C-alpha positions as CSV (number, residue, x, y, z in Angstrom):
1,M,6.2,-15.4,29.7
2,K,5.5,-12.9,26.9
3,E,6.5,-13.6,23.3
4,K,9.3,-10.8,22.4
5,V,8.6,-9.5,19.2
6,L,11.6,-7.0,17.3
7,I,10.3,-4.8,14.8
8,V,13.1,-3.3,12.6
9,G,12.0,-0.4,10.9
10,L,9.1,2.0,12.4
11,G,8.0,3.6,9.4
12,L,4.5,3.5,7.9
13,I,4.2,-0.2,7.5
14,G,6.5,-1.2,10.7
15,G,4.8,1.4,12.8
16,S,1.2,0.4,11.8
17,I,2.3,-3.5,12.4
18,A,3.7,-2.4,15.6
19,M,0.7,-0.8,16.7
20,N,-1.2,-3.7,16.0
21,V,0.9,-6.5,17.8
22,A,1.2,-4.1,20.7
23,K,-2.3,-4.6,21.4
24,K,-1.7,-8.4,22.4
25,S,-1.4,-8.8,25.9
26,D,1.0,-11.5,25.7
27,V,3.4,-9.8,23.3
28,F,6.6,-7.7,24.4
29,V,7.7,-5.4,21.7
30,I,11.2,-4.3,21.0
31,G,11.6,-1.3,18.3
32,M,14.7,-0.7,16.2
33,D,14.7,2.4,14.0
34,R,17.4,5.0,12.6
35,S,15.5,7.8,14.0
36,E,15.9,8.3,17.8
37,E,12.7,10.7,17.8
38,T,10.5,8.0,16.1
39,L,11.8,5.4,18.7
40,N,10.9,8.0,21.6
41,M,7.5,8.7,20.0
42,A,6.8,4.9,19.9
43,L,7.8,4.2,23.5
44,K,5.7,7.2,24.5
45,Q,2.5,6.0,23.0
46,G,2.9,2.4,24.0
47,V,3.5,1.1,20.5
48,I,6.8,-0.5,21.6
49,H,7.9,-1.3,25.1
50,Q,11.8,-1.6,24.6
51,A,14.0,0.8,21.9
52,S,17.3,-1.0,21.0
53,S,20.2,0.0,18.8
54,N,22.1,-2.9,18.8
55,F,20.4,-5.6,16.3
56,E,22.6,-8.7,17.1
57,K,21.7,-8.3,20.7
58,A,18.0,-7.5,20.2
59,V,17.5,-10.5,17.6
60,Q,19.0,-12.7,20.0
61,E,16.2,-11.6,22.5
62,A,13.4,-11.9,20.3
63,D,11.3,-14.9,19.5
64,I,10.1,-13.1,16.1
65,C,11.7,-10.5,14.4
66,I,9.8,-8.7,11.6
67,L,12.2,-6.7,9.1
68,A,10.2,-3.9,8.0
69,T,13.2,-2.5,6.1
70,P,13.8,-1.5,2.5
71,I,14.7,-4.7,0.6
72,T,18.7,-4.3,0.3
73,V,18.7,-3.3,4.0
74,T,16.5,-6.4,4.9
75,I,19.1,-8.6,2.8
76,H,21.5,-7.3,5.0
77,Y,19.9,-8.0,8.4
78,L,19.4,-11.8,6.6
79,N,22.9,-12.1,5.9
80,Q,23.9,-10.6,9.7
81,I,21.1,-13.4,11.2
82,K,23.2,-16.1,9.2
83,E,26.1,-15.5,11.1
84,I,24.4,-15.6,14.6
85,D,24.2,-18.6,16.9
86,F,21.1,-18.8,18.4
87,K,20.3,-20.1,21.6
88,K,16.5,-20.4,21.3
89,P,14.1,-20.6,18.1
90,L,13.8,-17.3,15.9
91,L,10.7,-16.8,13.4
92,V,11.9,-14.2,10.9
93,T,9.6,-12.2,8.4
94,D,10.0,-9.2,6.2
95,V,7.5,-6.8,4.5
96,S,9.2,-6.5,1.0
97,S,7.0,-6.0,-2.1
98,V,10.1,-8.0,-4.2
99,K,10.6,-11.6,-2.8
100,T,13.5,-13.3,-4.9
101,N,16.3,-11.7,-3.6
102,V,14.8,-11.8,-0.1
103,L,14.0,-15.2,-0.3
104,K,17.4,-16.1,-1.9
105,A,19.0,-15.0,1.2
106,A,16.4,-16.5,3.5
107,D,17.0,-20.2,2.1
108,Q,20.5,-19.5,3.1
109,L,19.4,-19.6,6.9
110,H,20.7,-23.1,7.6
111,H,20.6,-22.6,11.5
112,P,18.1,-25.3,13.0
113,K,16.5,-22.7,15.3
114,V,15.7,-20.3,12.4
115,S,13.0,-20.2,10.3
116,F,11.6,-17.8,7.8
117,V,8.3,-16.8,6.5
118,G,8.3,-13.9,3.9
119,G,5.5,-11.2,4.0
120,H,4.2,-8.5,2.1
121,P,0.9,-6.7,3.6
122,M,-0.8,-5.1,0.2
123,A,-1.3,-1.7,1.6
124,G,0.1,1.7,1.8
125,S,-0.4,5.3,1.7
126,H,1.2,8.5,-0.5
127,K,2.4,9.4,3.2
128,Q,5.9,7.8,4.9
129,G,7.0,7.6,8.0
130,Y,6.2,6.7,11.4
131,T,3.9,9.9,11.7
132,A,1.7,8.3,8.7
133,A,1.4,4.9,10.3
134,K,-2.0,4.0,11.7
135,P,-3.7,0.6,13.2
136,H,-6.1,0.0,10.8
137,L,-4.0,0.4,7.6
138,F,-4.5,-3.3,6.9
139,E,-8.0,-3.9,7.4
140,N,-9.2,-6.0,4.9
141,A,-5.9,-5.8,3.0
142,I,-4.5,-8.8,1.4
143,Y,-1.2,-9.7,3.6
144,V,0.5,-12.4,1.5
145,L,2.9,-14.8,3.0
146,T,5.9,-16.8,0.9
147,P,7.4,-19.1,3.3
148,S,11.4,-20.2,2.8
149,V,12.6,-23.7,2.4
150,H,13.0,-23.6,6.3
151,A,9.4,-22.8,7.1
152,N,5.9,-24.9,7.6
153,G,2.5,-24.0,7.8
154,R,3.0,-24.1,11.7
155,Q,5.3,-21.0,11.6
156,A,3.1,-19.4,8.9
157,N,0.0,-19.8,11.3
158,R,2.2,-18.6,14.1
159,L,2.7,-15.1,12.0
160,K,-1.0,-15.0,11.1
161,E,-1.7,-15.0,14.8
162,L,0.7,-12.5,15.7
163,L,-0.9,-10.4,12.9
164,S,-4.3,-11.1,13.7
165,E,-5.4,-7.5,15.1
166,T,-4.4,-6.2,11.7
167,G,-7.7,-7.4,10.4
168,A,-5.6,-8.2,6.9
169,R,-6.5,-11.3,5.0
170,F,-3.6,-14.1,4.3
171,L,-3.1,-15.8,1.3
172,T,0.3,-17.6,0.4
173,F,2.0,-17.6,-2.9
174,S,5.1,-18.8,-4.2
175,T,8.1,-16.3,-4.8
176,Q,7.7,-16.2,-8.3
177,E,3.9,-15.8,-8.3
178,H,4.0,-13.1,-5.8
179,D,7.0,-11.2,-7.8
180,E,5.1,-11.4,-11.0
181,M,1.6,-10.4,-9.7
182,T,3.0,-7.4,-7.9
183,A,5.0,-6.5,-10.7
184,V,1.7,-6.2,-13.0
185,I,-0.5,-4.5,-10.6
186,S,1.8,-2.4,-8.4
187,H,5.6,-1.6,-9.6
188,F,4.7,-1.0,-13.2
189,P,1.7,1.2,-12.5
190,H,3.8,2.9,-10.6
191,L,6.5,3.2,-13.5
192,I,3.6,4.4,-15.7
193,A,2.5,7.2,-13.2
194,S,5.8,8.6,-12.7
195,S,6.4,8.7,-16.5
196,L,3.0,10.8,-17.2
197,V,4.5,13.0,-14.5
198,H,7.2,13.8,-16.3
199,Q,5.6,14.1,-19.4
200,A,3.1,17.0,-17.7
201,R,6.2,18.6,-16.3
202,E,7.6,18.8,-20.1
203,W,4.4,20.1,-21.7
204,Q,4.1,22.6,-18.9
205,E,7.4,24.6,-20.3
206,T,4.9,25.1,-23.5
207,H,1.9,25.6,-21.6
208,P,2.4,27.3,-18.2
209,Y,-1.0,27.0,-16.8
210,I,-0.9,23.4,-17.1
211,E,-0.6,22.6,-13.6
212,H,-3.7,24.4,-12.9
213,L,-5.7,21.9,-15.1
214,A,-3.8,18.9,-13.5
215,A,-7.1,17.7,-11.7
216,G,-9.6,14.9,-11.7
217,G,-8.5,12.0,-13.3
218,F,-4.7,13.4,-13.9
219,K,-4.3,13.4,-10.4
220,D,-6.0,9.9,-9.6
221,I,-3.9,8.2,-11.8
222,T,-0.6,9.7,-10.8
223,R,-1.3,9.4,-7.0
224,I,1.1,6.9,-6.7
225,A,4.1,8.8,-8.2
226,S,4.0,10.9,-4.9
227,S,5.3,7.6,-2.8
228,N,8.5,7.3,-1.5
229,P,11.2,7.8,-4.3
230,K,14.3,5.8,-2.5
231,L,11.7,2.9,-1.6
232,W,10.7,2.7,-5.3
233,Q,14.1,2.9,-6.7
234,D,15.0,-0.3,-4.7
235,I,12.0,-2.1,-5.5
236,F,12.5,-1.5,-9.9
237,F,15.9,-2.8,-9.5
238,Q,15.2,-5.6,-7.4
239,N,12.0,-6.6,-9.6
240,R,13.8,-5.5,-13.0
241,N,14.2,-8.6,-14.9
242,L,10.2,-8.8,-14.5
243,L,9.9,-5.0,-15.4
244,L,12.1,-4.9,-18.4
245,P,10.0,-7.2,-20.6
246,M,6.9,-5.3,-19.1
247,L,8.0,-1.9,-20.6
248,D,8.5,-3.8,-23.9
249,D,5.1,-5.1,-23.8
250,W,4.0,-1.6,-23.1
251,I,5.8,0.0,-25.9
252,K,4.1,-2.2,-28.3
253,E,1.0,-1.6,-26.7
254,M,1.2,1.8,-27.3
255,E,2.5,1.4,-30.8
256,R,-0.6,-0.5,-31.6
257,V,-2.6,2.5,-30.2
258,R,-0.9,4.9,-32.1
259,D,-1.6,2.4,-35.3
260,Y,-5.2,3.0,-34.4
261,L,-4.9,6.5,-34.2
262,Q,-2.8,7.1,-37.2
263,K,-4.7,4.9,-39.3
264,E,-8.2,6.4,-38.0
265,K,-9.4,2.9,-37.1
266,S,-12.4,4.2,-35.1
267,E,-14.1,1.1,-34.2
268,L,-10.9,-0.8,-33.4
269,T,-10.4,2.1,-31.0
270,Y,-13.6,1.8,-29.2
271,Q,-13.4,-1.9,-28.9
272,Y,-10.0,-1.3,-27.1
273,L,-11.3,1.3,-25.0
274,L,-14.5,-1.1,-24.0
275,S,-12.3,-3.8,-23.2
276,A,-10.5,-1.9,-20.8
277,K,-13.7,-0.7,-19.1
278,N,-15.4,-4.1,-18.9
279,Y,-12.0,-5.6,-17.4
280,R,-11.8,-2.6,-14.9
281,D,-15.2,-2.4,-13.8
282,G,-15.0,-6.3,-13.3
283,L,-12.3,-5.9,-10.6
284,P,-13.2,-6.8,-7.1
285,V,-14.3,-3.5,-5.2
286,K,-14.3,-5.0,-1.5
287,E,-10.7,-5.8,-1.8
288,K,-7.7,-3.7,-0.7
289,G,-4.6,-4.0,-2.9
290,A,-1.4,-2.1,-2.7
291,I,-3.3,1.0,-3.1
292,P,-6.4,1.3,-0.4
293,A,-9.7,0.9,-1.9
294,F,-12.9,2.2,-0.5
295,Y,-16.7,3.1,-1.5
296,D,-17.1,6.3,-3.4
297,I,-19.9,8.7,-4.0
298,Y,-19.7,12.0,-6.3
299,V,-21.6,14.4,-5.0
300,D,-22.3,17.6,-7.6
301,I,-21.8,21.1,-5.4
302,H,-22.2,24.6,-6.6
303,D,-19.6,27.3,-6.1
304,Q,-21.0,29.1,-3.0
305,P,-19.7,29.5,0.7
306,G,-20.7,26.8,2.9
307,A,-21.5,24.2,0.2
308,I,-19.1,21.5,1.3
309,H,-19.9,22.1,5.1
310,Q,-23.6,21.7,4.5
311,V,-22.8,18.0,2.8
312,I,-20.3,16.8,5.4
313,G,-22.7,18.3,8.2
314,L,-25.4,16.0,7.1
315,L,-23.3,13.2,7.1
316,A,-22.2,13.8,10.3
317,E,-25.5,13.9,11.9
318,E,-26.3,10.4,10.7
319,K,-22.7,9.6,12.3
320,I,-21.6,8.5,9.0
321,S,-17.9,8.2,9.0
322,I,-15.8,9.5,6.2
323,K,-12.6,7.8,5.0
324,N,-11.3,10.3,2.4
325,I,-12.6,13.2,0.6
326,E,-11.3,15.1,-2.3
327,I,-12.5,18.1,-4.0
328,L,-12.9,17.5,-8.1
329,E,-13.3,19.7,-10.8
330,I,-13.6,22.8,-9.0
331,R,-13.5,26.1,-11.0
332,E,-14.8,29.6,-10.0
333,G,-18.4,30.1,-10.7
334,I,-18.8,26.5,-11.5
335,T,-20.7,23.8,-10.3
336,G,-17.7,21.3,-8.7
337,V,-17.8,17.7,-7.4
338,L,-17.1,16.1,-4.0
339,R,-15.6,12.5,-4.2
340,I,-16.5,11.2,-0.4
341,S,-15.2,7.6,0.3
342,F,-16.6,4.9,3.2
343,A,-15.0,2.0,4.4
344,S,-18.7,0.2,3.8
345,N,-21.2,-0.3,0.6
346,E,-23.8,0.3,3.6
347,D,-22.3,3.8,4.3
348,Q,-21.9,4.5,0.5
349,V,-25.6,3.7,-0.3
350,G,-27.1,5.2,3.0
351,S,-24.9,8.6,2.3
352,K,-26.5,8.9,-1.1
353,D,-30.0,8.5,-0.2
354,L,-29.7,10.9,2.6
355,L,-28.1,13.2,0.4
356,E,-30.4,13.0,-2.6
357,R,-33.2,13.6,0.2
358,H,-31.7,17.0,0.8
359,S,-31.6,17.5,-3.2
360,F,-28.1,17.0,-4.0
361,E,-27.1,15.1,-6.9
362,V,-25.2,11.8,-6.1
363,M,-23.4,9.2,-8.3
364,L,-22.0,6.0,-6.9
365,Q,-18.9,4.6,-8.0
366,Q,-19.7,1.6,-10.1
């Protein structure tokens, strides 16, 4: 008999999970989503085998339930599960990026047949919704598990097996460890990115042309500010107890930098920048975190017709797969830069060698 998996929420994360779970021949996927259009699309594509609009009925049919919903909605469903009398075992998981309140609700699931293992696939996109979902979204990404008091290693391993097609790398942390680390490397940077965008918007009133100069580094550092505002509002308030002291620390940090500049402390400023560079350069390049990481090259190109096509054509002839391409610093009559991303170091180095043989100037991202 096939194992029944209920996936609630078929957005970017839920849809991508469903695309992987549906690959398993011994699994029957039931999908739930607010959008009837999304459900119909998922059914047509074979990503789910059945659509449901009745959570209580669907969760009683399921062997595993994946709550791929905003944090407050996930907690709402956990409270519903608490009131249901299950006749067969149910393993519940979620995809929330803040775990404290979710695990508090999960720890109240005292039914002997219900267990909960929290989950957080640390992969994403600035796009949202089912149409942005893709089966390779989690490939090589870290997938954090946070078991509740009602779960053990056997249930965690069962979840890993169900999600094996994702290609993710599973790590297990406590709720506190998870929330503190994600606050530092994901939630707080998003807050800063949004503040930088607001600052640029305010300066645009003084300098209307500023939006045309907002390229390269500015777009890189603020890209995550394009993510789903409703989702991030939920995340900020769920993790506010950690973000507030981080904001206090950030303000102190900026006051220190202001002091360096105000008092012309040149050497301290240099050491500050050098220390940041050394730490940033030492981060693992092969791992995917909350933001996908690839192997990049930078290619100088001239402002002339067909320049981009020539670069892409050479890579295509060698059957080198490109994961992402971005045009940087292009201005009329001036040499610009293409940033091209690859999935592997082999493709990165091979592309550099190929393009240099054709007289292109190429730099690897170190």
